[in-house]
N, C-alpha and C positions, 0 to 999 in steps of 0.2 A: 421717216425714209429708210429705203431700203435699197440694196445693193444686189443685184445678182448674175451667176455668173458660170462657166462650164470648163473646168481643169482637172484632167486627168484620169474624167472617166465620172468626175462628182457632178452636181446639179447643187453650188450653196445659194446660199439665201441667208441677207446678211443683213440682220437690223441694227442700224447704225447708231440710234442712240440709245438703244441696252445694250449691244454688245455680244447680242444672242446670235448663234450662227447653226443655219438648220439647214443639213444634208435631207434632201427631197428624192422623188422619182420626180418622172418628166413630165407626167402630167398634174402634180400637186406642186411642177415647176412653172407651169404654163397657168394655172390656176392662179397663183399669185401674183404672177407679174397683171393679173385681169381684176383682180379681188377687188380693189380699191377706186375702180374707175370703171368698171364694166357692169351692169344689174345681172342678179346670179342666175336669173334665168336665162340669160343671153350665155352666161360661161358655160354653164351644162351643155347647153346649144353644142357650141365650138367645141368643146370636149367631144363630145359625140360621136360630131363629124368628124373629129381630127383621129381621134383614139376609139371609137367606139367597135372596130374591126378586132379589139384585145378582147381577149376573153373575160381578162379581169375587170374591167372597164364598164362599170353601168352605172345608169343613172342614181341608186341608190348609194354605191361608192364614192359618186362624185358629192352628191350631196352631204355624206358621212366629214368628206376632206374640206369642205367649203363650213363647215361646221369646224373642224379642227382648226382650220383656218383662223377663226374666229374667234374661240380659245383660247389662241394665242397671241393674238389681239389686243385681245381683254386682261389677257395678263402680262400686257408690254414688253411681250417676247418679239411683238411684230408691228410693224407699222407705230411704233412707237415715237412719242412726244418728246421732241427735246425741250425738258422741263426747266433749265439750267437759260433757257435762250435770252429772258428777259432781265433776269437780272445779274448772271454770273460777269459780264464786263461791267458794272456797276461796282458790283462787292469788289473784283478784281484790281481794280482800281483803285480802292480803299486803303489797299495793304503796302505796306512796305515795305520791298524785297530788301532780302539781307545777301552779303556775300558770302560764299559758300565755296567757291574754286579759282581757282587760276591757274594758269599760264604761263609759266617762267620762261623765258627766250634766254635762255643761257649762254646761247649759242649765236651770235650773230654771220654765221660761218660755217662750210663745211666741207667736206672730206670728197665728196661727189661733186659730179657736175650736171645734174640731172635737166634734159631738156626742160619737162614739161612743167618744173617745180614754180609753184604758185608764189614761194617765197624767195623768187629770184638766185637759185642757188644759194640761199641760206642768207644772203643780208637785207632782204625786202626792200630791193629798190634804194636802200641806203648803205649807211658806214658798217663794214662789217666792225664785229665786237665780242668781246664773249662779259658775260655779266661779275660783275665782283663780289665778293661775300656781304660786304655792305649794301650791295643795291639787294642783294638775293635776300639778307636780314631783315631789312626794312619793309621789303615787301612781306614776310610773313609775321610779320609787328604788324602791318596795317591790315593783312587780312583777318588775324585775331580779332583784332579793335573792331572790326567792321561785321562781323558774324554773329553778331548779337548772343542768343542763347543757340545757336545750331552747335550741334556737339564734334560732329565729322565732315571735316574740312578736307578738301580735294586740291590737290597741288599735282600739275602737271609740266615733268622737267622737257623742254622743247628747244625746236631750234629752226634751221640748218641743224647742225648735228650738236647735241648736250653734249656728247661724251668728249668733247674736244674741250670743256669746260669742267673735266670728271671730279678734280679736287673739289670744286666748289662748289657741286652736286651733293656731292658727301659730307662738305662742312652745312651748309644749308639743312640735310637732312637732320644731320645732327643738333645741331639750333631747335630745329622743329620740334624733334624731342622732348628737347629742357621745358619748351612754352607746354609741352601737355598736361603733365600734373599742375604746372601753376595756375594754367588757364581752364582747367576741364574741356581740354581741345583732345580729339583722335584725327590726328593728319594719316592720309590715306595718297602716296607718292604713286605715280604714275610715270615712266620712261618712256619717249619715242624717239628709237634709231635707227639707223642704214646699215648700222652691224659691222661695220671696217675695225671697229674698235674693240669689238668684245673679247673678253680675255677674262680667264679663269676667276680675278681680282673682281672686273666687273659682275659677274655671273653671280659670286657669291654673296657682292653687298645686295644685289638686285632679289635674292631668293631672299632677302632680310630682312630688307626693307620695302623693296616696291609690293604696289599692291596690286599693280598690271603692271607688263610691258607690252610695246607695242613694238612690235620687227616690220620694216619694211621690204619688199619680197613683192615683183611683178607677175611671178611666177614662172613659166618654162625660160632657158636658158635663153633661149633667141629672143623673147620679149621682153622680159626682162635687162639683156645686156643692149637693147635698144636702145634705149633714153638715159637706163642709170649708170654713167659712167662716170670714170676719173678725169682727174683734168687732163690726163690726157690721150683720152679718146679711148681708154679701155672697159669693158663692161666690168661687174660688181656680185658678177653671178657666181665663180668659182672662189671668192674668196669668201661672200658673205654664208652660203648655204651650209658649209659645214660650223659654220659656230654656230650659227640658230640652230642647228642639227643636235650640236654639243648641250647649248645654253636651254634650250628646252626641257632634254632628258636631263639636265641637273636640275631642271626647276620642278619638276615631280606636279604635283597637285596645284601647284600656285598658276593663278591670271597668266595667259599672254594672249596675241592677236596676230597674226601672219595677216598685217595690211596689205594688201597692192591696187594699186592705180590702170584701171582697162585706158584705152582710148581707143581711135578710129583705125589703130592697125590692128589690134587685138581686139574686136567686138566677137572672139570667140572664146571670150573670157573665161569660159568652164572651164575650157580647156587648161587654162593656169590654177583655177580652184581645182580642181582633181590634180593637177601635178602638185601641185603642193600638200594635198592627203595624201597622196601616194609616196611623197615622203616622207611621212609620218606629221604630219601639223595637222590637229584634229580643231583651231581654233581661230577662224579665218573669217577675213574681211576681204570686200573688191571695190574699189570706190572708182565713181565716173570720173574723169579727169576734168577738175577746174581750170577752163584756158580759155581766150577769148578764141574766136568763132574762126578767125583766117589762119589759126596756126596749124599745118599740116598732121599735127594729131588729135586735133581735133573733132570729139561728136556732133554730128550732123541728123538732119532730120530722115535720111534714109537710112541712115541706121539703128532707127529706132525701133522699128518691126524685128529687127534682128537679136535684137540687146530682149524684148520681148519673148521673143522666142528660147534666148537663151538662160533666161531666169525660169522657164517653165523645164527643161533641161538640166538645171542645177536640181529643184525642187524634184523631180524624179527621181534622178541619179542619188537626190540625198534619202530618201525613203526607201530606197533600193540597198543602201551600202549601210544604213540602220538595221533593217530585215536582215542583211550579212553579216553585223555582227561589227561592224569597222564601218562607226558612224562619228561626222564629224559635223561641227559647228558654224555656220555662217550669220554673221555678225546682222544680218537684214530679217534676216527670217526670226528673229528671237521676239516675240511677241508673249504673252499673257493674256490670253482671253477669257481665264474665271474669271477678273474685277471687272469686267468692260471699261469701255474707254475712263481714260485719266483724266480729273477734271483739270487738278494742278497742272499737269503736263498738255493740256489741249491750251490751257491759256497762257501758260509762259513760256514753251517750248525749252530750250536748250538753256534758258536765262541769261544770252551773252548781252553783256553794257548793263545788267542789274545784280544777279549772283553768282557770276562768272566775269571776269577778266584777265586780258592778256598784260602782261610786263616787259619793256622791252630790257636789251640790257642795260637800259641806263633811267629805268624803272619809270619811263612811260607810261603811261595807261592808256590800251583801248580796248574796245567790246570783245572781240577774241582775236585767234593768230590770223583770219582775214584780214582784218582790217589794218593791221599794224601799218605804221610809217602813213597811213593817211592821213594830212593833216586837220580833213573836216572829220575825222573821228577819233581824236586825239583828247580822251575825257581828264586828262590833269597826272598825275605822278604819286608814288607810294608817299612820298613825305608832305606834300601836301594835301591827297585826297583828291576824290571827282568833284573837278572845278566846271566842265562842262554838265550842268545838272540837267541842263534841258534837254541833253541827248542823253540822258541816263533815261528820261520820261518817255522819249519817244521808244526807246527799245523797251520801257516798260510796257510801253502802247503796243508792244509788236506783235501779236497773237493772231489765232486763227478768229476770233470774235472782232477782230478789227478790221481785217480783210476782206473786202467784200466780194471778191473772185473766189475765197471761199466758201461763200455759205452756203453753196448747193452740190458742193465736193461731197462724197460718200467718204472720203478718207480721212477728210478732216479732224477728225477727233483722234488719228493714229497719228496724224507728222505735225497739229500742234502750229500749224501756217508755212513750213520748212525753214530753210535756215535762211536768215535774215542778209549774210555774207552774198550769197547765191542770186536772193532776192536786189540786192544792191548790186552787184555786177551785173546782172541778166537785164534789169529794169531802169536800175537809177535810182532806187530806193527802194530803204530795207521791206518799208509793206507793199513792195510789187510783189510781183508774179515771177517764175523762173519753172514758168510752163514746163522744158523738156525734161526739169528733174523732177517735176510733179507726177509726169507721166510716170516716170521709173519709179517713183515712189508706190503708185496705186498697180503697177505690174507687181514688183515686190510684195504688198500687203497681198495680193489676193493668193500667189504663192506661199505664202506664208501661212496663211488663212488653211489653204489647201492638207497642206503639208501638219497642222493641227489636228484636220476631219481625218485624215489617214489615219495618223496614230489612234486617235480614236474610234477607227473603223474597223 
């Protein structure tokens, strides 16, 4: 299987199963498109009719090009076969995943009242509450006990707004550090915050203990303040941007991300990304809103071509800024093309419900933060463990090989089947398909590959 497309002046041919990327001229691009299903003499005839007026397009040159294409095919770099297609699913199902990551919902409450919040302003359509140290401690013990021989464990402090339970966050980090030498583990912590409570004490602790910090900012002031307001209806931009600037300055070379959300109201989201880059933030992410379709900010089909254009604008601007010496990173364009598609990733995806679990303030376990407080997706608790083993098995089988809609998709080995929560909310089944998200992902992949091609060219 191959995928061909043209973007930013490049003719790109992606060999799906080997991961090889080829940059070719117009003639080779058209010949590759015909190569598998057209007689080679007919290909030469068509190319001469189409390009014969060009001085360097001769019959011999075309025959040489056909030989080059055949050599790439023989070398497994073009029209390669999926050598794992008959064995990967059976082999994967025989494995037993171990827990490696947890999302600790230390606060089911928030100091903002964002209209589009999938977590219902932090309470996940349930009671407001803060996680106690005892619950968090048990969650960490549960993670260690179920992590097998895995050394690196990941914990994300999440909400709501986790800084509203800051003392417990610090206590849990300190407790986890005591577990490391005993159990030969290494904890990597992440904190996601809206920034309202960021101060020097939080910054100092995060810079010492947090492997990564995710900062929520939607971009331009008018865009951010439209939906990210406090309970008095006031926007939060003017409060958090100075805090974020100071935080990033003090963070130095440690990891962070500015994480924004775009909606129907700002389909020109590249302007928000560029705004954040111009503020001095270099590690950026911008996600499509997760929302019921009847909400005024929900994305719709008419937005899709506009979003495609935006992703192209973003890719071209990133190339331009890198040449100018002022680069920035965009999360969805971070791909490694050197090793080819990852077998484990295509089979396990994000690991929700198996390698990754979310924990409520009361210790209840869910497959990930987007399933929290949905009774159908309660998996157990941190004291008794995973009781809904049937659900765990369903998530274990939720991957790109199991989804029939993915079988002929050129991007399937890079997305690993997509987000189970998005599939569930769109189709009612975690093994379903969120088609809108698929289209956005494929466009992002095309842009990401083009950027890599431009960097090598």
